[in-house]
PDB file of the backbone (N, CA, C, O) and the ligand in Angstrom, with CONECT records:
HET     ZN  A 101       1
ATOM      1  N   MET A   1      22.316  -2.421 -11.225  1.00  0.00           N
ATOM      2  CA  MET A   1      21.031  -2.442 -11.930  1.00  0.00           C
ATOM      3  C   MET A   1      20.073  -3.558 -11.210  1.00  0.00           C
ATOM      4  O   MET A   1      18.987  -3.332 -10.677  1.00  0.00           O
ATOM      5  N   ALA A   2      20.730  -4.794 -11.322  1.00  0.00           N
ATOM      6  CA  ALA A   2      20.011  -5.896 -10.637  1.00  0.00           C
ATOM      7  C   ALA A   2      19.710  -5.674  -9.186  1.00  0.00           C
ATOM      8  O   ALA A   2      18.677  -6.087  -8.660  1.00  0.00           O
ATOM      9  N   LYS A   3      20.611  -5.034  -8.580  1.00  0.00           N
ATOM     10  CA  LYS A   3      20.399  -4.605  -7.189  1.00  0.00           C
ATOM     11  C   LYS A   3      19.272  -3.836  -6.934  1.00  0.00           C
ATOM     12  O   LYS A   3      18.513  -4.089  -5.999  1.00  0.00           O
ATOM     13  N   ALA A   4      19.095  -2.805  -7.795  1.00  0.00           N
ATOM     14  CA  ALA A   4      18.020  -1.871  -7.702  1.00  0.00           C
ATOM     15  C   ALA A   4      16.610  -2.583  -7.781  1.00  0.00           C
ATOM     16  O   ALA A   4      15.704  -2.331  -6.987  1.00  0.00           O
ATOM     17  N   SER A   5      16.510  -3.504  -8.825  1.00  0.00           N
ATOM     18  CA  SER A   5      15.286  -4.256  -9.015  1.00  0.00           C
ATOM     19  C   SER A   5      14.985  -5.195  -7.779  1.00  0.00           C
ATOM     20  O   SER A   5      13.834  -5.410  -7.399  1.00  0.00           O
ATOM     21  N   GLN A   6      16.111  -5.739  -7.178  1.00  0.00           N
ATOM     22  CA  GLN A   6      15.935  -6.597  -6.200  1.00  0.00           C
ATOM     23  C   GLN A   6      15.403  -5.847  -4.954  1.00  0.00           C
ATOM     24  O   GLN A   6      14.608  -6.372  -4.175  1.00  0.00           O
ATOM     25  N   GLN A   7      15.881  -4.598  -4.810  1.00  0.00           N
ATOM     26  CA  GLN A   7      15.472  -3.772  -3.629  1.00  0.00           C
ATOM     27  C   GLN A   7      14.046  -3.394  -3.855  1.00  0.00           C
ATOM     28  O   GLN A   7      13.265  -3.313  -2.906  1.00  0.00           O
ATOM     29  N   ARG A   8      13.704  -3.171  -5.023  1.00  0.00           N
ATOM     30  CA  ARG A   8      12.207  -2.805  -5.351  1.00  0.00           C
ATOM     31  C   ARG A   8      11.293  -4.016  -4.893  1.00  0.00           C
ATOM     32  O   ARG A   8      10.281  -3.857  -4.209  1.00  0.00           O
ATOM     33  N   ARG A   9      11.753  -5.236  -5.339  1.00  0.00           N
ATOM     34  CA  ARG A   9      10.916  -6.361  -4.983  1.00  0.00           C
ATOM     35  C   ARG A   9      10.928  -6.590  -3.424  1.00  0.00           C
ATOM     36  O   ARG A   9       9.925  -7.042  -2.873  1.00  0.00           O
ATOM     37  N   GLU A  10      11.995  -6.296  -2.760  1.00  0.00           N
ATOM     38  CA  GLU A  10      12.028  -6.412  -1.279  1.00  0.00           C
ATOM     39  C   GLU A  10      11.000  -5.385  -0.807  1.00  0.00           C
ATOM     40  O   GLU A  10      10.142  -5.740   0.002  1.00  0.00           O
ATOM     41  N   ALA A  11      11.036  -4.207  -1.239  1.00  0.00           N
ATOM     42  CA  ALA A  11      10.111  -3.196  -0.777  1.00  0.00           C
ATOM     43  C   ALA A  11       8.689  -3.573  -0.972  1.00  0.00           C
ATOM     44  O   ALA A  11       7.848  -3.330  -0.106  1.00  0.00           O
ATOM     45  N   GLN A  12       8.405  -4.155  -2.079  1.00  0.00           N
ATOM     46  CA  GLN A  12       7.034  -4.598  -2.482  1.00  0.00           C
ATOM     47  C   GLN A  12       6.589  -5.690  -1.489  1.00  0.00           C
ATOM     48  O   GLN A  12       5.418  -5.712  -1.112  1.00  0.00           O
ATOM     49  N   ARG A  13       7.493  -6.604  -1.051  1.00  0.00           N
ATOM     50  CA  ARG A  13       7.256  -7.745  -0.188  1.00  0.00           C
ATOM     51  C   ARG A  13       6.901  -7.094   1.192  1.00  0.00           C
ATOM     52  O   ARG A  13       5.921  -7.442   1.850  1.00  0.00           O
ATOM     53  N   ALA A  14       7.735  -6.171   1.552  1.00  0.00           N
ATOM     54  CA  ALA A  14       7.606  -5.580   2.855  1.00  0.00           C
ATOM     55  C   ALA A  14       6.196  -4.962   2.998  1.00  0.00           C
ATOM     56  O   ALA A  14       5.473  -5.089   3.986  1.00  0.00           O
ATOM     57  N   ARG A  15       5.900  -4.258   1.842  1.00  0.00           N
ATOM     58  CA  ARG A  15       4.565  -3.484   1.782  1.00  0.00           C
ATOM     59  C   ARG A  15       3.392  -4.423   1.951  1.00  0.00           C
ATOM     60  O   ARG A  15       2.456  -4.156   2.705  1.00  0.00           O
ATOM     61  N   ALA A  16       3.466  -5.556   1.215  1.00  0.00           N
ATOM     62  CA  ALA A  16       2.502  -6.559   1.271  1.00  0.00           C
ATOM     63  C   ALA A  16       2.401  -7.173   2.680  1.00  0.00           C
ATOM     64  O   ALA A  16       1.302  -7.429   3.173  1.00  0.00           O
ATOM     65  N   ARG A  17       3.588  -7.412   3.335  1.00  0.00           N
ATOM     66  CA  ARG A  17       3.566  -7.892   4.745  1.00  0.00           C
ATOM     67  C   ARG A  17       2.872  -6.922   5.641  1.00  0.00           C
ATOM     68  O   ARG A  17       2.056  -7.256   6.501  1.00  0.00           O
ATOM     69  N   ARG A  18       3.254  -5.683   5.382  1.00  0.00           N
ATOM     70  CA  ARG A  18       2.591  -4.633   6.371  1.00  0.00           C
ATOM     71  C   ARG A  18       1.083  -4.693   6.239  1.00  0.00           C
ATOM     72  O   ARG A  18       0.348  -4.706   7.226  1.00  0.00           O
ATOM     73  N   ALA A  19       0.610  -4.730   4.897  1.00  0.00           N
ATOM     74  CA  ALA A  19      -0.724  -4.634   4.593  1.00  0.00           C
ATOM     75  C   ALA A  19      -1.494  -5.845   5.303  1.00  0.00           C
ATOM     76  O   ALA A  19      -2.502  -5.688   5.991  1.00  0.00           O
ATOM     77  N   LEU A  20      -0.871  -7.091   5.038  1.00  0.00           N
ATOM     78  CA  LEU A  20      -1.436  -8.238   5.778  1.00  0.00           C
ATOM     79  C   LEU A  20      -1.568  -8.082   7.221  1.00  0.00           C
ATOM     80  O   LEU A  20      -2.576  -8.456   7.821  1.00  0.00           O
ATOM     81  N   LYS A  21      -0.500  -7.501   7.826  1.00  0.00           N
ATOM     82  CA  LYS A  21      -0.501  -7.347   9.308  1.00  0.00           C
ATOM     83  C   LYS A  21      -1.615  -6.471   9.775  1.00  0.00           C
ATOM     84  O   LYS A  21      -2.323  -6.692  10.757  1.00  0.00           O
ATOM     85  N   ARG A  22      -1.699  -5.391   8.915  1.00  0.00           N
ATOM     86  CA  ARG A  22      -2.781  -4.444   9.304  1.00  0.00           C
ATOM     87  C   ARG A  22      -4.163  -5.069   9.143  1.00  0.00           C
ATOM     88  O   ARG A  22      -5.064  -4.781   9.930  1.00  0.00           O
ATOM     89  N   LEU A  23      -4.348  -5.962   8.084  1.00  0.00           N
ATOM     90  CA  LEU A  23      -5.615  -6.635   7.980  1.00  0.00           C
ATOM     91  C   LEU A  23      -5.852  -7.535   9.240  1.00  0.00           C
ATOM     92  O   LEU A  23      -6.924  -7.566   9.845  1.00  0.00           O
ATOM     93  N   GLU A  24      -4.826  -8.208   9.550  1.00  0.00           N
ATOM     94  CA  GLU A  24      -4.951  -9.049  10.675  1.00  0.00           C
ATOM     95  C   GLU A  24      -5.300  -8.355  12.019  1.00  0.00           C
ATOM     96  O   GLU A  24      -6.044  -8.843  12.869  1.00  0.00           O
ATOM     97  N   GLU A  25      -4.667  -7.149  12.105  1.00  0.00           N
ATOM     98  CA  GLU A  25      -4.901  -6.342  13.273  1.00  0.00           C
ATOM     99  C   GLU A  25      -6.242  -5.582  13.164  1.00  0.00           C
ATOM    100  O   GLU A  25      -6.624  -4.877  14.098  1.00  0.00           O
ATOM    101  N   GLY A  26      -6.959  -5.723  12.027  1.00  0.00           N
ATOM    102  CA  GLY A  26      -8.268  -5.037  12.022  1.00  0.00           C
ATOM    103  C   GLY A  26      -8.041  -3.618  11.400  1.00  0.00           C
ATOM    104  O   GLY A  26      -9.029  -2.896  11.264  1.00  0.00           O
ATOM    105  N   GLU A  27      -6.910  -3.205  11.045  1.00  0.00           N
ATOM    106  CA  GLU A  27      -6.681  -1.824  10.648  1.00  0.00           C
ATOM    107  C   GLU A  27      -6.595  -1.802   9.051  1.00  0.00           C
ATOM    108  O   GLU A  27      -6.198  -0.792   8.471  1.00  0.00           O
ATOM    109  N   GLY A  28      -6.962  -2.891   8.403  1.00  0.00           N
ATOM    110  CA  GLY A  28      -6.858  -2.927   6.963  1.00  0.00           C
ATOM    111  C   GLY A  28      -7.682  -1.800   6.347  1.00  0.00           C
ATOM    112  O   GLY A  28      -8.728  -1.397   6.856  1.00  0.00           O
ATOM    113  N   GLY A  29      -7.203  -1.358   5.328  1.00  0.00           N
ATOM    114  CA  GLY A  29      -7.973  -0.330   4.433  1.00  0.00           C
ATOM    115  C   GLY A  29      -8.005   1.036   4.859  1.00  0.00           C
ATOM    116  O   GLY A  29      -8.851   1.830   4.447  1.00  0.00           O
ATOM    117  N   LEU A  30      -7.010   1.360   5.760  1.00  0.00           N
ATOM    118  CA  LEU A  30      -6.934   2.748   6.115  1.00  0.00           C
ATOM    119  C   LEU A  30      -5.630   3.423   5.501  1.00  0.00           C
ATOM    120  O   LEU A  30      -4.512   2.912   5.572  1.00  0.00           O
ATOM    121  N   CYS A  31      -5.900   4.565   4.925  1.00  0.00           N
ATOM    122  CA  CYS A  31      -4.821   5.330   4.208  1.00  0.00           C
ATOM    123  C   CYS A  31      -3.911   5.600   5.242  1.00  0.00           C
ATOM    124  O   CYS A  31      -4.287   5.963   6.356  1.00  0.00           O
ATOM    125  N   ILE A  32      -2.470   5.407   4.864  1.00  0.00           N
ATOM    126  CA  ILE A  32      -1.397   5.780   5.950  1.00  0.00           C
ATOM    127  C   ILE A  32      -1.174   7.168   5.926  1.00  0.00           C
ATOM    128  O   ILE A  32      -0.597   7.699   6.875  1.00  0.00           O
ATOM    129  N   ASP A  33      -1.622   7.928   4.804  1.00  0.00           N
ATOM    130  CA  ASP A  33      -1.331   9.383   4.956  1.00  0.00           C
ATOM    131  C   ASP A  33      -2.600  10.184   5.530  1.00  0.00           C
ATOM    132  O   ASP A  33      -2.393  11.081   6.347  1.00  0.00           O
ATOM    133  N   CYS A  34      -3.747   9.918   5.172  1.00  0.00           N
ATOM    134  CA  CYS A  34      -4.895  10.666   5.731  1.00  0.00           C
ATOM    135  C   CYS A  34      -5.853   9.865   6.639  1.00  0.00           C
ATOM    136  O   CYS A  34      -6.838  10.389   7.158  1.00  0.00           O
ATOM    137  N   LEU A  35      -5.528   8.620   6.800  1.00  0.00           N
ATOM    138  CA  LEU A  35      -6.299   7.723   7.723  1.00  0.00           C
ATOM    139  C   LEU A  35      -7.703   7.518   7.294  1.00  0.00           C
ATOM    140  O   LEU A  35      -8.516   6.998   8.059  1.00  0.00           O
ATOM    141  N   GLU A  36      -8.033   7.923   6.050  1.00  0.00           N
ATOM    142  CA  GLU A  36      -9.355   7.610   5.541  1.00  0.00           C
ATOM    143  C   GLU A  36      -9.376   6.262   5.059  1.00  0.00           C
ATOM    144  O   GLU A  36      -8.356   5.695   4.666  1.00  0.00           O
ATOM    145  N   PRO A  37     -10.703   5.645   5.082  1.00  0.00           N
ATOM    146  CA  PRO A  37     -10.639   4.277   4.571  1.00  0.00           C
ATOM    147  C   PRO A  37     -10.403   4.247   3.083  1.00  0.00           C
ATOM    148  O   PRO A  37     -10.815   5.124   2.324  1.00  0.00           O
ATOM    149  N   ILE A  38      -9.700   3.162   2.703  1.00  0.00           N
ATOM    150  CA  ILE A  38      -9.275   3.048   1.231  1.00  0.00           C
ATOM    151  C   ILE A  38     -10.547   2.254   0.672  1.00  0.00           C
ATOM    152  O   ILE A  38     -11.109   1.369   1.317  1.00  0.00           O
ATOM    153  N   ALA A  39     -10.917   2.657  -0.546  1.00  0.00           N
ATOM    154  CA  ALA A  39     -12.017   2.063  -1.208  1.00  0.00           C
ATOM    155  C   ALA A  39     -11.836   0.637  -1.360  1.00  0.00           C
ATOM    156  O   ALA A  39     -10.706   0.259  -1.671  1.00  0.00           O
ATOM    157  N   LYS A  40     -12.817  -0.287  -1.184  1.00  0.00           N
ATOM    158  CA  LYS A  40     -12.636  -1.631  -1.324  1.00  0.00           C
ATOM    159  C   LYS A  40     -12.349  -2.063  -2.781  1.00  0.00           C
ATOM    160  O   LYS A  40     -11.739  -3.102  -3.031  1.00  0.00           O
ATOM    161  N   SER A  41     -12.784  -1.278  -3.669  1.00  0.00           N
ATOM    162  CA  SER A  41     -12.535  -1.706  -5.039  1.00  0.00           C
ATOM    163  C   SER A  41     -11.045  -1.517  -5.340  1.00  0.00           C
ATOM    164  O   SER A  41     -10.468  -2.228  -6.163  1.00  0.00           O
ATOM    165  N   ARG A  42     -10.454  -0.570  -4.676  1.00  0.00           N
ATOM    166  CA  ARG A  42      -8.956  -0.256  -4.775  1.00  0.00           C
ATOM    167  C   ARG A  42      -8.231  -1.528  -4.135  1.00  0.00           C
ATOM    168  O   ARG A  42      -7.354  -2.146  -4.738  1.00  0.00           O
ATOM    169  N   LEU A  43      -8.677  -1.856  -2.872  1.00  0.00           N
ATOM    170  CA  LEU A  43      -8.029  -3.048  -2.272  1.00  0.00           C
ATOM    171  C   LEU A  43      -8.081  -4.321  -3.043  1.00  0.00           C
ATOM    172  O   LEU A  43      -7.176  -5.155  -3.063  1.00  0.00           O
ATOM    173  N   GLU A  44      -9.260  -4.402  -3.698  1.00  0.00           N
ATOM    174  CA  GLU A  44      -9.418  -5.666  -4.583  1.00  0.00           C
ATOM    175  C   GLU A  44      -8.412  -5.736  -5.572  1.00  0.00           C
ATOM    176  O   GLU A  44      -7.840  -6.795  -5.828  1.00  0.00           O
ATOM    177  N   VAL A  45      -8.151  -4.622  -6.170  1.00  0.00           N
ATOM    178  CA  VAL A  45      -7.142  -4.545  -7.220  1.00  0.00           C
ATOM    179  C   VAL A  45      -5.708  -4.676  -6.728  1.00  0.00           C
ATOM    180  O   VAL A  45      -4.841  -5.321  -7.319  1.00  0.00           O
ATOM    181  N   ASP A  46      -5.538  -4.009  -5.598  1.00  0.00           N
ATOM    182  CA  ASP A  46      -4.054  -4.009  -4.992  1.00  0.00           C
ATOM    183  C   ASP A  46      -4.285  -4.192  -3.569  1.00  0.00           C
ATOM    184  O   ASP A  46      -4.463  -3.181  -2.889  1.00  0.00           O
ATOM    185  N   PRO A  47      -4.308  -5.422  -2.980  1.00  0.00           N
ATOM    186  CA  PRO A  47      -4.516  -5.725  -1.530  1.00  0.00           C
ATOM    187  C   PRO A  47      -3.397  -5.042  -0.541  1.00  0.00           C
ATOM    188  O   PRO A  47      -3.561  -4.880   0.668  1.00  0.00           O
ATOM    189  N   SER A  48      -2.254  -4.680  -1.270  1.00  0.00           N
ATOM    190  CA  SER A  48      -1.199  -4.120  -0.492  1.00  0.00           C
ATOM    191  C   SER A  48      -1.287  -2.581  -0.429  1.00  0.00           C
ATOM    192  O   SER A  48      -0.419  -1.960   0.186  1.00  0.00           O
ATOM    193  N   ALA A  49      -2.281  -1.959  -1.030  1.00  0.00           N
ATOM    194  CA  ALA A  49      -2.451  -0.645  -1.201  1.00  0.00           C
ATOM    195  C   ALA A  49      -2.308   0.021   0.199  1.00  0.00           C
ATOM    196  O   ALA A  49      -2.975  -0.408   1.140  1.00  0.00           O
ATOM    197  N   GLU A  50      -1.439   1.072   0.352  1.00  0.00           N
ATOM    198  CA  GLU A  50      -1.322   1.706   1.738  1.00  0.00           C
ATOM    199  C   GLU A  50      -2.037   3.087   1.766  1.00  0.00           C
ATOM    200  O   GLU A  50      -2.267   3.665   2.828  1.00  0.00           O
ATOM    201  N   ARG A  51      -2.360   3.563   0.609  1.00  0.00           N
ATOM    202  CA  ARG A  51      -2.899   4.917   0.467  1.00  0.00           C
ATOM    203  C   ARG A  51      -4.228   4.932  -0.243  1.00  0.00           C
ATOM    204  O   ARG A  51      -4.444   4.071  -1.096  1.00  0.00           O
ATOM    205  N   CYS A  52      -5.122   5.832   0.038  1.00  0.00           N
ATOM    206  CA  CYS A  52      -6.343   5.995  -0.687  1.00  0.00           C
ATOM    207  C   CYS A  52      -5.956   6.537  -2.067  1.00  0.00           C
ATOM    208  O   CYS A  52      -4.819   6.913  -2.354  1.00  0.00           O
ATOM    209  N   ILE A  53      -7.047   6.542  -2.924  1.00  0.00           N
ATOM    210  CA  ILE A  53      -6.729   6.992  -4.391  1.00  0.00           C
ATOM    211  C   ILE A  53      -6.093   8.324  -4.407  1.00  0.00           C
ATOM    212  O   ILE A  53      -5.057   8.557  -5.030  1.00  0.00           O
ATOM    213  N   ALA A  54      -6.787   9.255  -3.655  1.00  0.00           N
ATOM    214  CA  ALA A  54      -6.297  10.620  -3.696  1.00  0.00           C
ATOM    215  C   ALA A  54      -4.827  10.814  -3.330  1.00  0.00           C
ATOM    216  O   ALA A  54      -4.061  11.496  -4.010  1.00  0.00           O
ATOM    217  N   CYS A  55      -4.472  10.152  -2.181  1.00  0.00           N
ATOM    218  CA  CYS A  55      -3.009  10.184  -1.694  1.00  0.00           C
ATOM    219  C   CYS A  55      -2.170   9.477  -2.596  1.00  0.00           C
ATOM    220  O   CYS A  55      -1.040   9.925  -2.792  1.00  0.00           O
ATOM    221  N   ALA A  56      -2.565   8.376  -3.214  1.00  0.00           N
ATOM    222  CA  ALA A  56      -1.663   7.683  -4.108  1.00  0.00           C
ATOM    223  C   ALA A  56      -1.403   8.447  -5.286  1.00  0.00           C
ATOM    224  O   ALA A  56      -0.276   8.426  -5.781  1.00  0.00           O
ATOM    225  N   GLU A  57      -2.399   9.172  -5.825  1.00  0.00           N
ATOM    226  CA  GLU A  57      -2.187   9.974  -6.986  1.00  0.00           C
ATOM    227  C   GLU A  57      -1.126  11.179  -6.665  1.00  0.00           C
ATOM    228  O   GLU A  57      -0.169  11.485  -7.376  1.00  0.00           O
ATOM    229  N   ALA A  58      -1.503  11.780  -5.462  1.00  0.00           N
ATOM    230  CA  ALA A  58      -0.568  12.861  -5.062  1.00  0.00           C
ATOM    231  C   ALA A  58       0.860  12.308  -4.894  1.00  0.00           C
ATOM    232  O   ALA A  58       1.793  13.044  -5.214  1.00  0.00           O
ATOM    233  N   GLN A  59       1.098  11.123  -4.438  1.00  0.00           N
ATOM    234  CA  GLN A  59       2.329  10.559  -4.323  1.00  0.00           C
ATOM    235  C   GLN A  59       2.974  10.304  -5.518  1.00  0.00           C
ATOM    236  O   GLN A  59       4.176  10.548  -5.617  1.00  0.00           O
ATOM    237  N   GLU A  60       2.217   9.756  -6.622  1.00  0.00           N
ATOM    238  CA  GLU A  60       2.864   9.503  -7.921  1.00  0.00           C
ATOM    239  C   GLU A  60       3.248  10.813  -8.588  1.00  0.00           C
ATOM    240  O   GLU A  60       4.319  10.905  -9.189  1.00  0.00           O
ATOM    241  N   GLN A  61       2.397  11.830  -8.496  1.00  0.00           N
ATOM    242  CA  GLN A  61       2.798  13.028  -8.981  1.00  0.00           C
ATOM    243  C   GLN A  61       3.918  13.815  -8.374  1.00  0.00           C
ATOM    244  O   GLN A  61       4.674  14.525  -9.037  1.00  0.00           O
ATOM    245  N   GLY A  62       3.986  13.645  -7.028  1.00  0.00           N
ATOM    246  CA  GLY A  62       5.082  14.214  -6.384  1.00  0.00           C
ATOM    247  C   GLY A  62       6.458  13.752  -6.709  1.00  0.00           C
ATOM    248  O   GLY A  62       7.428  14.253  -6.141  1.00  0.00           O
TER     249      GLY A  62
HETATM  250 ZN    ZN A 101      -5.339   9.169   1.782  1.00  0.00          ZN2+
END
């Protein structure tokens, strides 16, 4: 159980690192699924967001 939550934290950190890297490379704010720009308001809430709102919702439902 503890291991599962640790893995989740690791995944979140990796996600945040990738997001920061993309920002540094000037690719920040593009959805990894549809490559559309992610709304700024969404990035302000979750700077590590990798998907636009539509794709994130599809992901959650899937
Ligand atoms: Zn998308």
